[in-house]
N, C-alpha and C positions, 0 to 999 in steps of 0.2 A: 503217696509216698511210698517210694519200693522197699520191704521190708526189709531186705539181705543189701541196704547199702546200710554203712558205718556212719552212722553221727557225728557232726561238732561235738567236741566238747563242750560246746556251752548253748546245744539246743535245747530247749526248751520241751516238755512232757504236753502236748493238747488231747490227747484222748481219755480212757478210762483208766481207771488206774486201778490194773486186776492182775493178775500173774497168768501168763499163757505159756501152753506145748509150744514150743516154736524152735523144736534141734536146728544144727546145724549141721552143714555137713561130715559127718565122722570118717575122715581116709584109712583110718586105722585102728583097732584098735585087740593090743596085744594081753594076754593078765599074765601079770607078774608072779601073781602071789592067790591059792585058793584056801583059806581057813576053813574050821569048822563051821565059823556060822557067816564070814564075810569074804570078798576076795579084793583086787587093788589090781585097777588095767591103766596100763596109759594108752590115750587116745588122740591121736593126732586126729586135728578138726580143721579144718577151713571155715575161716572168719570173713567171710566176703575178700579171697584173697592175700589174707593173715595166716598163716598157717602156722600153729600151735601146738605145743605136744604137753598134754596134762597127768597128770597120774591121775586116777576117781576112784574110792571108796568105794567098791559097792553092796549096796547094804540091803539084810533082805525087808526093811522098813519096822518097824514098831507100833502099838500101840496105850498110851497112860489111861487112866483111870483119878479127876480127880471128885472122890466120894463126899458127898455133904451128908450129916444125918440132920434129922429136924432141928436143931439147933442150930444149925450154918455152921457146926464146927468140919475140917475138914482134914480126912485121913491122912495121914503119913506114914511110912515102914520107915526105917532105921538099918539101913543096908551099909555093906560094905563093897567097894568098890577099888577093883586090885589099879586101874591106871590114873589112878590119883592118887592112890596109897591113902586113902579114908572110907571117912564115914558118911554118907550121906541120908537126909533126910529127904523122902519124895515121894509120891505118888504111885501107886502099887502099877506095874505099867511090864511088858514082855514082847518081843519080838515077834513077829511075822513067819516063823519058819515051818510051818503046817499047811505042806501043798494045798489050796482048796480051802483051805477053812476063811470064812469071809471073818473083818479083823474083828466086828461088833463081837463075836461066837471069843475069839481070843482075851477081850477086853475081858467078858464076863468069867471067864477062864481063873486069867487073870486074879483078877478081884478075889476070887473064893480061895485060888490059891497060894497069895500073900499076903493075904488080911483075913481071909475066913469072914467076907462076907457077900454076900449077893444082892441086889436091889430091881428097883422094879420098875423103874421111872429113867429109860439112855437120851442124852442128846448129842451129838457134836459138840464139842464144846471149844477145841480151836485147833487146826492141822499147820506143822510147821517141816521145813524141811530145816535140818537140824545145822547143818552143818555144808551148803551148798556153794561152798568155793572149795570142798575136794571130798565129798560125797557126795551120793546121791538119797542118803536116810531119810526118810520121811516119816512121823508118826502124827497118830490123828489123837489128839486129848477127847476123851470123853467126862461127861458131868453125870455122876451118878446120883441118883436122889432113892427117895422111899428106900433105905436099907434093912435087912435082913441080916442078922447073925446064922452062920451058916449050924444045924445044929448037933454037927463033929467039929468045930473046929476047923482049922484049917488044919487042909491036909499034906503032909508030909512029899517034895518034888524029887528029894536025894540030893539038890543041887548044892553043894557047899555053901553058898553065899545063903541061900534061901535056907538054910537051917534055924539060922536065928533072925526073925524079924520083928522086934519088941516095934510096938506100933503107939502115934502120937494122935491125940484130936486135939487140935489144933482152930479157934475162933476163927473166922477165914481172915478178919479184920486185922487180928495177931497174924496170921501167915502171911497178910498183906505187906504188915511192917514189919517179917522177918526178912522177908526177899527188899526189899528196901533200904534197909540195913547193913545188905551185906549179909546173913546169919545162910540165907541159904543160898545153893549154888545147885543144882537137879536141872536142865534147862526144862525140864517135863513137869519140876513142881514151880517155877518160875512163869515161866507161861501159861498153864496152867491155874495158878494160882490169882494173877492178877487175871486173863480170863474169867472164872469165875469171880470174880469181885465186879465186872463191869460188866456181865450181865446180872449179875443179881441187882445192882443200883440201876438196870434198865428193865425189872421188876422179871425177868426170863423171857421176855419176848426178842424175838427175833434168833433162837435157839433152833440151829438145824437139827432134822431128825437124823437116828441112829444110822442111818442106812443114806445119810446124801454124799453124795457124788464127790470121787476124792480124787486130787489132781494130782496124785500119785499112780493109780490107778493107770493112765493114758502116758503119765510121762517118762517112765522108765524104756529106759533102750533095749531092742532084743538080746537073750540070751542065746 
């Protein structure tokens, strides 16, 4: 079947179920805005003869860390988020905004800077595109175990939102309940907590190595 053929509305998929990189031709991409961390482009795309215009938030990507202690308690920090106007409990996380820095290195730094911990054991827990209908933001969520508190505690980064980041240690089962009851809303927390619970149920079998291939690495458009 021609992969460029627009499918009928009632078509059933018969091949394997796995996301893939298969970009359609972009006729033009106009940068409308560039800020401190991300940009907005207006892209004109040819979808098998249907020409459409889409605004896209261009994002550097991010990492999140679901850190579990020896008692299967998940580490959450309480952080103010201006766009939603409130405080969210979320795993340590950070942008991939250092050129050439491997995602795992970023994750280790963020765990230290935001929580004051290091971890001996790292795996990939889950990958996600946070808002694929309007942004190319991709986030890799790691599972960090065998935690060790930093001798000097949490270093100060100078960022206003990180001045006060109180920690909460929540049993994983309770964290799942908080997600399902609508008490936690941060997408990294929601996806990471549920994925960690599923991974534990499977006896931690099948976890990917910390340097596993990431779809983001090949999906991002050229700049």
